[in-house]
Every structure is written in structure tokens, then in C-alpha cells.
VEXKOL-823120 format. One record per residue (C-alpha): residue number from 1; residue in one letter; x, y, z. Coordinates in steps of 0.5 Angstrom, whole numbers, plus 500, padded with zeros to 3 digits. Layout:
residues N
pos:code:px:py:pz
NUM:A:X:Y:Z
...
***
This chain:
residues 471
pos:code:px:py:pz
1:M:462:634:485
2:K:465:641:487
3:K:463:644:480
4:K:456:641:481
5:I:455:644:488
6:I:458:651:485
7:E:453:651:479
8:F:447:649:483
9:P:442:655:483
10:W:443:658:490
11:E:439:664:488
12:I:433:661:486
13:L:433:657:492
14:M:434:663:497
15:I:429:667:494
16:T:424:661:494
17:V:425:661:501
18:F:425:668:503
19:T:418:668:499
20:V:415:663:503
21:M:417:666:509
22:S:415:673:507
23:V:408:670:505
24:T:407:667:512
25:A:408:674:515
26:C:403:677:510
27:S:398:673:513
28:R:397:676:520
29:Y:391:680:521
30:T:393:686:525
31:I:395:692:522
32:N:399:698:524
33:F:398:705:524
34:D:401:707:517
35:E:398:701:514
36:F:391:703:517
37:Y:391:710:514
38:T:394:707:507
39:M:388:702:507
40:H:383:707:510
41:W:385:712:504
42:N:384:706:499
43:R:376:705:501
44:C:375:713:501
45:S:372:716:495
46:W:377:719:490
47:A:376:726:492
48:E:378:724:499
49:F:383:720:497
50:F:387:726:493
51:Y:386:730:499
52:E:389:725:504
53:V:395:724:500
54:L:396:731:498
55:H:396:732:506
56:D:401:726:508
57:T:408:727:509
58:S:410:722:503
59:P:410:723:496
60:F:404:720:492
61:L:406:714:487
62:Y:406:709:492
63:Y:399:710:494
64:Y:397:711:487
65:M:400:704:485
66:I:396:701:491
67:R:389:704:491
68:P:387:700:484
69:F:391:694:486
70:S:387:694:493
71:I:380:695:489
72:L:381:690:484
73:T:383:685:490
74:G:377:687:494
75:Q:381:691:499
76:N:384:685:502
77:I:390:686:507
78:F:393:680:505
79:M:393:682:498
80:A:396:689:499
81:R:402:686:503
82:L:403:681:497
83:F:404:688:493
84:S:410:690:497
85:L:412:683:497
86:A:413:684:489
87:A:417:690:490
88:L:422:685:495
89:L:422:680:489
90:I:425:685:484
91:L:430:687:489
92:L:432:680:490
93:W:432:678:483
94:S:434:684:479
95:G:440:685:484
96:G:442:678:485
97:V:442:677:477
98:F:446:684:476
99:I:451:682:481
100:K:452:675:479
101:K:453:678:472
102:N:458:683:474
103:H:461:681:480
104:G:461:674:481
105:R:456:668:484
106:K:460:669:491
107:A:458:677:491
108:M:451:675:489
109:F:450:670:495
110:F:452:675:500
111:Y:448:680:497
112:L:442:676:497
113:A:444:674:504
114:I:445:681:507
115:M:439:684:503
116:Y:434:679:506
117:L:437:676:512
118:N:437:682:517
119:P:432:684:522
120:F:428:689:519
121:M:427:686:512
122:L:421:681:514
123:Q:417:687:517
124:K:418:692:512
125:S:417:687:506
126:T:410:685:509
127:E:408:692:511
128:I:403:696:507
129:R:408:701:506
130:M:412:705:501
131:Y:419:703:503
132:V:420:697:499
133:W:418:700:493
134:A:422:706:494
135:S:428:701:495
136:A:427:697:489
137:F:427:703:485
138:T:433:706:488
139:V:437:699:487
140:L:434:699:480
141:A:437:706:479
142:G:444:704:482
143:I:444:699:477
144:F:443:703:471
145:C:448:708:475
146:Y:453:702:474
147:K:452:701:467
148:L:453:709:465
149:L:459:709:469
150:V:462:703:465
151:S:459:705:458
152:P:454:710:457
153:A:448:709:452
154:R:442:713:451
155:R:438:707:454
156:Q:442:707:460
157:W:440:714:461
158:V:433:713:460
159:G:433:707:465
160:F:437:711:470
161:T:432:718:469
162:L:426:713:470
163:F:428:710:476
164:S:431:716:479
165:L:424:719:478
166:L:420:713:481
167:A:424:713:487
168:A:424:720:488
169:C:416:720:487
170:T:416:714:492
171:H:420:717:498
172:Y:423:724:500
173:Y:429:720:503
174:A:430:717:496
175:V:431:724:493
176:L:437:725:498
177:T:439:718:495
178:M:439:720:488
179:V:443:726:489
180:F:449:722:491
181:L:448:718:484
182:Y:447:724:480
183:L:453:727:483
184:G:458:721:483
185:L:456:721:475
186:F:458:728:474
187:I:465:727:478
188:W:467:721:474
189:Y:465:724:467
190:A:468:731:469
191:F:475:728:472
192:T:475:723:466
193:H:474:729:461
194:N:468:725:458
195:K:464:731:454
196:A:459:727:451
197:A:457:724:457
198:L:457:730:461
199:K:452:733:456
200:S:448:727:457
201:W:448:728:464
202:L:446:735:464
203:I:440:733:459
204:C:438:728:464
205:S:439:732:470
206:L:435:738:467
207:T:429:733:465
208:T:429:730:472
209:V:429:737:475
210:I:423:739:471
211:I:419:733:471
212:Y:420:733:479
213:L:419:740:480
214:P:411:740:481
215:F:412:735:486
216:L:418:739:489
217:L:413:744:491
218:I:408:739:494
219:A:414:737:498
220:V:414:744:501
221:F:407:744:502
222:Q:407:738:506
223:I:413:739:510
224:R:410:746:512
225:E:403:742:514
226:S:407:737:518
227:N:410:740:524
228:G:414:733:525
229:G:412:732:532
230:W:413:725:532
231:I:420:725:530
232:H:424:726:537
233:E:431:727:538
234:P:435:721:537
235:D:439:718:543
236:S:446:718:539
237:R:448:720:532
238:L:448:713:530
239:A:441:711:533
240:P:437:711:527
241:L:441:706:524
242:K:442:702:530
243:E:434:702:530
244:L:434:698:524
245:F:438:692:526
246:Y:436:691:533
247:S:433:684:534
248:S:433:679:540
249:V:440:677:539
250:A:445:682:543
251:G:449:686:538
252:T:446:685:532
253:E:446:692:530
254:I:454:692:531
255:L:455:686:526
256:Y:451:690:521
257:L:454:697:522
258:T:461:694:522
259:V:460:690:515
260:M:457:697:512
261:A:463:701:515
262:V:468:696:513
263:S:465:695:506
264:T:465:703:505
265:A:472:703:507
266:A:474:698:503
267:S:471:700:497
268:L:475:707:498
269:L:481:703:499
270:L:480:699:493
271:F:478:705:488
272:V:485:709:491
273:R:489:703:489
274:K:486:700:483
275:K:483:706:480
276:G:477:701:477
277:V:470:704:475
278:A:467:698:479
279:Y:470:701:486
280:Y:468:708:484
281:W:461:706:483
282:S:461:702:490
283:F:464:708:494
284:I:458:712:491
285:C:453:707:493
286:C:456:706:500
287:S:457:714:501
288:A:450:715:500
289:L:448:712:507
290:W:453:716:511
291:G:452:722:507
292:I:445:722:509
293:T:446:720:516
294:A:451:726:517
295:F:445:731:514
296:G:440:728:519
297:V:445:729:525
298:I:447:736:523
299:F:440:738:521
300:A:437:735:528
301:A:443:739:532
302:V:441:746:528
303:V:434:746:526
304:K:430:740:529
305:P:430:732:528
306:I:427:730:521
307:M:430:723:521
308:L:427:716:523
309:S:430:709:522
310:R:426:707:517
311:Y:427:713:512
312:L:434:710:511
313:I:432:704:508
314:M:433:706:501
315:P:441:708:502
316:V:442:702:506
317:F:439:697:500
318:L:443:701:495
319:L:450:700:500
320:F:448:693:500
321:L:448:693:492
322:G:454:697:492
323:I:459:692:496
324:G:459:687:490
325:P:466:689:488
326:V:468:689:495
327:I:465:682:496
328:R:469:679:490
329:H:475:680:494
330:T:473:678:500
331:G:475:670:502
332:K:469:665:503
333:Y:472:663:510
334:L:470:670:512
335:L:463:671:508
336:L:461:664:510
337:P:461:665:518
338:L:457:672:516
339:C:452:669:512
340:L:451:664:517
341:S:450:669:523
342:F:445:673:518
343:F:441:667:517
344:L:441:665:525
345:I:439:672:526
346:S:433:672:521
347:A:431:665:523
348:I:430:668:530
349:Q:426:673:528
350:Y:422:669:523
351:K:421:664:529
352:S:418:670:533
353:C:414:672:527
354:V:411:665:527
355:E:409:665:535
356:T:406:672:534
357:L:401:669:528
358:R:400:663:533
359:T:398:667:539
360:D:394:672:535
361:H:386:671:535
362:T:384:678:531
363:V:381:673:526
364:D:376:671:532
365:T:374:678:533
366:I:373:680:526
367:T:369:673:525
368:F:365:675:532
369:A:363:682:529
370:Q:361:680:522
371:E:356:675:526
372:H:353:679:531
373:I:355:687:530
374:L:350:689:525
375:E:349:696:521
376:G:348:702:525
377:D:350:698:531
378:K:354:703:536
379:I:361:701:539
380:V:364:705:545
381:L:371:705:546
382:V:375:708:552
383:S:380:713:549
384:G:388:712:551
385:D:390:707:545
386:D:389:709:538
387:Y:391:702:535
388:L:384:699:538
389:Y:380:705:535
390:N:384:704:528
391:C:382:696:528
392:T:375:697:530
393:F:374:703:525
394:Y:377:698:519
395:Y:375:691:521
396:I:368:693:523
397:P:366:699:518
398:Q:358:697:519
399:A:358:700:526
400:E:358:707:529
401:L:364:709:534
402:Y:364:713:540
403:Y:371:715:543
404:T:370:717:550
405:G:375:719:556
406:S:372:714:561
407:F:366:709:561
408:D:361:713:564
409:P:354:709:563
410:Q:350:715:566
411:R:353:720:562
412:L:353:716:555
413:T:345:715:556
414:R:344:722:558
415:E:349:726:553
416:E:350:721:548
417:N:343:718:548
418:L:346:711:548
419:T:341:706:551
420:E:344:700:547
421:F:351:699:545
422:W:357:695:545
423:F:363:696:549
424:F:370:694:548
425:D:373:694:554
426:N:381:694:554
427:G:382:696:561
428:N:377:693:566
429:Y:373:699:566
430:L:366:696:566
431:N:363:696:573
432:P:356:692:573
433:E:353:697:579
434:D:355:703:575
435:V:351:700:569
436:Q:345:698:573
437:K:345:705:576
438:A:344:708:569
439:G:338:703:568
440:L:342:698:563
441:R:345:691:564
442:S:351:688:561
443:E:352:682:557
444:S:359:679:557
445:F:361:675:550
446:G:368:674:553
447:P:375:676:551
448:Y:377:677:544
449:Q:383:681:541
450:F:386:686:536
451:G:393:685:535
452:Y:397:686:542
453:I:390:689:545
454:H:386:684:549
455:I:379:686:550
456:N:372:684:553
457:I:366:685:549
458:Y:360:687:552
459:K:353:688:550
460:I:349:694:554
461:R:342:694:554
462:P:336:697:558
463:L:334:693:564
464:S:327:692:561
465:Q:330:688:555
466:K:331:681:555
467:V:338:678:554
468:T:339:673:549
469:S:345:668:551
470:P:351:669:546
471:S:351:663:540
***
């Protein structure tokens, strides 16, 4: 009976459960700022698309991947989120199979648990953003790094070079992560006096640099174009890491940071004691996170802040992959409570996600717009929350938007020549007396919602025009 329990395909069950949870989260209608820009660029002409991607602060690859997929799926937000979910499955499946084969089922189970059952994964795996794809390429590069340390061969070098480039072309912090893998390979071959492997490493490195050089020039251009004003000074040295693991459960970030720090120390200790290549690889994977964090802290102190919590997702996932050899030596009675803690935290996060989905009525606003707002209709928004503007712009493309500092009907009629328009009131700005003084009348269509923003929709018409009740 015990043997049957051990041999049960837990990885398939876990990945299936994770997939169901993510698909549920993908079904939300609201879009955040970054998702809005991604989907907006997918609807632009190719010329505008190339321009926007060039002037963004991220590498090009993800946008070139998502655009044709988005076009084929009719610009559907749900399908665009499933595109991110595909990268999640690569993370879970490839990493799980690799760890199971090389470090045992116990390490595989823990990898799947910590990889998915963490506070930020349910959000990032269902965002129309590049982070999970960059992480998938990073993890695959880490897998090939292990194979190169164990028995370097041509196909391993090709795979390592390919996935390193894919990761680097998806996010700039993946470039920093790859530096640790390349450096780790060089140090190992140099100390073991493996001249043949050093020659292959040199060819691989030169190939990577030559291919990536044009994109490096683009990176310099993008960095100079952006002032990075949205990146603020962190309130502590570990703040970016802590922010990844914040949840409604107090102390969650301490739990995950402790696991990562102890795993890093254990990988170094095991390598010093056993001199095994697996433990050296484990330490390389773990050290990338702490090295990049230290770099970000020093750069922020000397120049300016350049690091956000989400930029560390790639090295965090590489660390999760790399602790496989450490977990192999960890007792199951310690791992089981840890996995149960991860499960509890994730379950609470998922419950919150489902509750958000239940209370969100964005779809009602979209349906109303499709039925009532016609091509060329004008919509007035009061500035102050760009999220409302983004949602309105994306979901109601047939309308013309007027973004104003205050709702002044007389000014709108006099300066903007607006005599009939929709008003999305997100702050009780409408005063019937002011509307009437402008020779207009307001018709209320009731309360609606765009994500976390609640609005009242009004149709403003001339006083002389007949009002039709909403149907």
C-alpha cells in the first residue's frame, strides 16, 4: 500500500490542480496597466507596434510572441492570459521531470509546491506579461547548465545557448541571471582543468554576445529613453524580495525568504563537504538571486533605484529549481509542514481571487457599452485615475474619449462643442443644476464597474431632446 502511494503520479495531479486554479484566474475581465499596453499594442498597426516595442523598457521577444497569437485568437484577453499559462506549464512540467529524474520524487514534489504555491505566482502566471515566459526560458537554461556540468556535449551547449538567448531577449534581469550561469560554468571548467569544455564555453559565450549585441544596443537606447521615475527607493534592502511574497497571512514573506536563504547556505555547505557537481550547480542557481539583489541595492545607493520586486522573479525561479539537490537531503517531516504551509497560503490567495471574480461586474459594463454606445459616440472622463481611461479606451474602442480635469458642462459645450455625450462618473461629479445651466439634461443608466472602480453612467443630451428610458 505504501509503495502504491509513493508511486502515485502526484506531479500530474498537482499540475492539473494548478492549471484549473490558473484558468479560473485567467477568466477575469479587468486588465492592469501593463496588460492594457500589451493588448493595445497588439491592436496597433505593425509600424506603431514596432515603434512602441522599441521605446518600451523591456526586450522585444514576448511582444513578438504574443502579437500573432493574440491576432489569431481575436484579441481575446482570456486567451492572451492562457498564453502565459502555457509558460507556467513549461516551468512546472520540465522542471518537475528534470528534478524527479536527477534528484528524486521528494525534491520534485517540493519543487512543484514552492514553484506554484507562492503568493505572486497565481497573479503573474495569469498576466499578459513576459515574466513567466522569461522564467521558463531561465529555468530551461538552468537545466542545460546542469547537464553541461555533468557531461558537456554539443547538444547541451546548443540548448544552453538557445535558452539563454531567449531568456535575455525576454527580460533584462534574465540577462543578469544568465551571467551567473555562464560564470559558474567557467569557474568549474577552469578549476577542473577541462580544456575542451573551456573551448566550448568560449565559443558559446562569443556566440551569445555576438547575437545579443544588437539587442544590447537597443537596451542602451531604451534605458536612456526612460528616466525610471516609477521605480522608488525601497524602504529596506530586502524590500523587493519581501514584496513578492506578501500575502494576507502575516509573516508569509519571512517563511519564503528563510527557505531560500537556508537552501542557499545548505547548497554551499554540501558542496564544501561533498565536492559534488550537483551541489555546485545548486549554489550557482541560488547565488544568482542574492547577487542580483545586492547589485540592485548598491546601484540604488550609488546612482538610482532600478529594481522592482517582479524583476526578481527569474532568479527566484532559478533558485527554486536549484534547491533540488538540497531537498534530497532534507527530512520529509520538515518538508511536509512546509508544503502544507505553502498550500494554506496559496488556498487563501485563491479564495481571494475567486471572491474578486464573484464581485467584479466589469462584464456588465462591457455588455452595456456594446448595446448602447455607438460608433463615434463621445465619452467624458474626469482625470485622476488612468486605470478608468485605459479600461474605457480598450473595451469601448468605438467611442471618442474626452479626458478632462473637472466635469464642467458649460465649458464642455462651449470649448469642446459637446452637446450630446456619455459621462462615466467615478466620483459623484455630476450636478444636475450645472447640467441644466448648460442647456443640457442628464439621463442615468445606473451604477456600473470597471475592476475596482465603480462608476455611474449618464447620457447627457440637449434639453430639447426627448429622453428615452434605458432598456
